[in-house]
N, C-alpha and C positions, 0 to 999 in steps of 0.2 A: 760774103756780103749777104747772100740770100738767107743764111742761117741767122745773121744778126737781124735782118728785117723780119723774119718769122718770129724771132724772140720778142721784138718790139711789139708786133701785132698781138702776140699771145699775152704779153703783159698788159697791153691796152685793153684787151678783151676781159681780162680778170678784173682790171680796175673798174671798167664799165659794169661788170656783173655785180659788183659790190657797192655801186653808187646808190645812195638812198634817193627815193623819189621825192619830188617837190609836191607838197600837199598844201592847199589853202587852209586857213584857220577854220573855215566853215566845216571842215571834216570832223571837228570836235563835236559836231551835232550827234555823231554816233555815240560818243561817251554819254551825252545828256540823255539820249533816248534809252540806252541800256540801263543807266543808273535810275532813271525815273520809273522804268518798267520794273526794276528790282524793288523800288520803294512801293510800287503798286502791289507787287506780290507780297511784300511784308505786311501791308495793311489788309490785303485780302485774306491772308492767313489768319488774322485775328477775327475777321468777319465770318469766314466760311471754313475755317480749320483746314486750309490747304497746306501742302508740304512747304515748310519754311525754307528748305534747302534750295528750291528753285530761285527764290529771290536772291539768295546769297550767291548762287552761280551767276546770275545776271549782274550782280554788283561786282563780282570778280572779273567778269567779261568787260564791264565798264572800266574798271581799273587798268586792265591790260591795254584796252584801246586808248585810254588816256595817256599811258606811258609811251605807247607807240606814236601817237600824234604829237606828243610833246617833244619826243626825240626828233621827229621830222621837222617840227617848227624851229627848234633850236638849231638844227643842222642847216636849215634854210638861211638863217642869219649868218652862219659861218661860211657856207659853200655857195649860196645864191643870194648874196646880200641885196643886190639890185631888186630881185623879186620880192624880198621881204619888205624893203623900204617902199616899193611901189604899192604893196598891199596895205601898209600902214597909212599911206597917203591917199588911197583910193576912197572916194566918198561913200561907196557902197560896201566894198569888201572889208574895209577897216572895221566896220561894225562887228564882224564875226570874230575879231580878236577878243571881244568881250566873252566869248565862249570859253576862253582859257581860264580866267579866274572863276567863272561860273562852274567849270568842270572841277576845279580844286575844291570849291565849296561842296559840290555833290560828292566828291571823294571823302570829305569830312563826314558826311552823313553815312556813307558806306562803312566807314571805320568806327563810327561812334558806338556800335554794338560790341566792339572788340577792345578798343583802347581809347580812353577819354583823352589821354595826352596827345596821341597822334591826331585824333579828330579835332581837338581845339587848335593845335598848331596849324593844321590844314585850313581850318575855318578862318582863323584870323589872317592868315596869309592871303587866302582867296578874297576875303571880305574887304581888306584894305586895298588890294589891287583892283578889285571890282569898282570901288568908289572912286579911286584915283583915275582909272581909265574912263569911267563914266563922265567925270567932270572934265577930263581932257577932251573927250569927243563932243561934249556939249559946247565947249569953247570953240571947237572947230566949226560947229554949225553957224557961229557968229562970224568967224573970220575966213572961212573957206567958201569960195564960190561953188554953187551947186546947180546943176541942171534939173528941171522938173522931173525927168525920168529917173533921176538918181534918188528921188524920194520914194523909198520902198519900205515894206514892213521890217526890213533888216535894221532900221533905226530903233526899233523897239528893244533890240538886244542890249544896247550900251547903258542906257539909264532908265530902263523900265523893267523888262522881263528879268534880266540878270540881277538887278537890285531887289526885285521881289523874291527871287530864289534866295538871295542873301538874307532877306528878312525871314523867310520860311525856316532856313537853317538856324538862324539865331534863336527863333522860338523853340525849335526842337532841342537845341543845346542849352536852353535855359536863360538866354539873354532877352527877356521879354521886352523891356523898354527900348533897348537898342534895336530890337526887331521891329517895333512899332515906328521908330524913327526911320528905319530903312523902308518900311512899308509906305510911309508918307512920301518919301522921295520917289519911289517907284510908281505909286498910284497917281500922284499929281502929275508926274512926267507923262504917264500913260494918257491921262485925260487931256493933256495939252497936245501930245503928239498924235493921238488917235484922230483928232479932227483934221490934222494936216495930212496924215497918211490916207485916211478915208476919202478926203477930197481928191487926192491924186488918183486913188483907185477908181473912183467913180467918174472922174473927168479925163484923166490921162491914161488910165488903164495900167496894165502890168504886162511886160513882154513875156513871151512864152518861155524864154530861157531862165526866167527868175520867178516862175509861179510857185515853185516849192517854198518861196518866202512866205506864202500864206500859212504855212505851218507855224511861222513865227507870229503872224497876225493873231493866231488863236491863243498864244502863250499868256499874255497879260491877264485876261479874265480868268483863266483856269488857275494860274498861280495865285492870284488874289483870293480866289475861292478857298484854296488850301491854306495859304498863309494866314488868312483871317481866323480860320478855325483853330489853327495851331497856336497863334498868339493870344487869342481871346480866352482859350481854355474854358474854365468853368463859368466865365463871364460872357460866354458866347450868346449873342442875340440870334435866336432861331429865325425870326423874320428877315434879318439882314443876310444870314447865311442862305436862306431860300432865294433872296433877291440876287445874290452873287452867283448862286448855282444856276438860276434861270438865265442870266445873261451868258454865262459860260456855255450852257447847252444851246442857247440860241445861235451863238457864233459857230459852235460845232456843227449844228444841223445845216447852217448856211454853207459851210465849207463842203459838207456832204453833197448838197444840191449842186455845188459848182464843180463836181468831179470831172465832168466832160471837158470843161474849160481848163481845169488844172492838168489833166492828162495829155493836153496838147504838148506839154513839155515831156520829152522822152525821159525814161527812168535814169536817175543820176544819183550820186552820193548825197545830194541835197535833200533827197526824199526822207532822210533820217530826221529832218526838221519836223515832219508830221508826227513821228513817234513820241517826241517829247510832250507835245500838247495833249494828245489823247491819253498818254500814260499819267500825266499830271491830273487830268480830269478824272480818270479812274481812281487815282489816289484820293482826290477830294471827295468823290461820291462815297467811297468806302468809309472814310472818316466820318462823313455826315450821317451815313446809314447807322453807324453805331450810336450817334447822338440823337437823331431825330425820331427813332423808333417808328419809321414809316415804311410799310411794306413796299410801296411804290418806289421809294428811293432805293431800297435794297435790291429790288428787281432791276432798276435802272443801272445801279452800280455793277451788278453782275453782267448785264448786257454790254456795258462799256468796257468792262474788264476783259470780256471775251474778244471784243473788237480790237482792243489794245494788243492782245497776244497775236491775233491774226495779222494785224498790220506790221508788227515787229518781225514776225516770221517772214512775211512777204518782202519787206525791205531788206532783211538779212539775206534772204534767198537771192534777191535781185543783185545785191552787192557782191555775193559770191560769184554769180555769173559774170559780172563785170570784171572781177579780178581774174577769173579764168580766161577771159577774152583779152586781158591786158588793157582794158579800157577804163579801169577805175580812177587812175590818176590822170590829171590833165597832161596833154602832150607838151 
């Protein structure tokens, strides 16, 4: 009888050892941060003749992280369905599901240097899912009750930031008019939602546990700055580009000034949200530096590019420490 009990315990231990962890959809922020840092390196290579392979290594890391988080997300629906359904219905956490189609779109950009067929297949898959989920979440704003504290910058993910990334990718892949249509959806949604979210931030505040959401707050202006340049092409209006750059930098500096307040939240995987915003800003500045022929912008682009790499290394290092301590995944 003891041998049978020991065998059961041994089998149970083996089963538990191979159980995949439960990860929230917000963990896809790692994929976004790595992919956009890779894109920043690709653009920096054109501007400063830096090694191109570093950007490709980052894109490969982004792809590996995407596959890992996607496996965990699919497994959650099979093995922990209640948790998956609860996330989908949660007024705050449901916004992060938009990171999945956005990640697919960024994977299309990662592959477009190597295979147009793969890139376009990924892009249209991600683009359609992005629009459908954005429309679904917008309908939920009308039909689902929401507490004031549930109005956070995470709302930008569903029908603002992710759709702007959709527009940016459309421009890079040659779908200019489709890209402008997407940019209209994302920009108008941003202008509407920004007033609501800023109102909540200035009146109701933001709890310490969700302050890494401010990385999302930075996303719309920096993506708009990049997407406009890509879509406008040779018809770019330099004054408009300067205006978009100015606001993106203004929000970035404001977040820098708020560091003490932001760091009241202990380091967590959500810190990857900051890497996407600064990497996209770096990307936009390097693109504009090639077009504006302005030494000040070139110098600024280099400074932000260096800060991007420092932040990504810091967040990656912090993530490794959490993994080694066994604290990366929620209990």
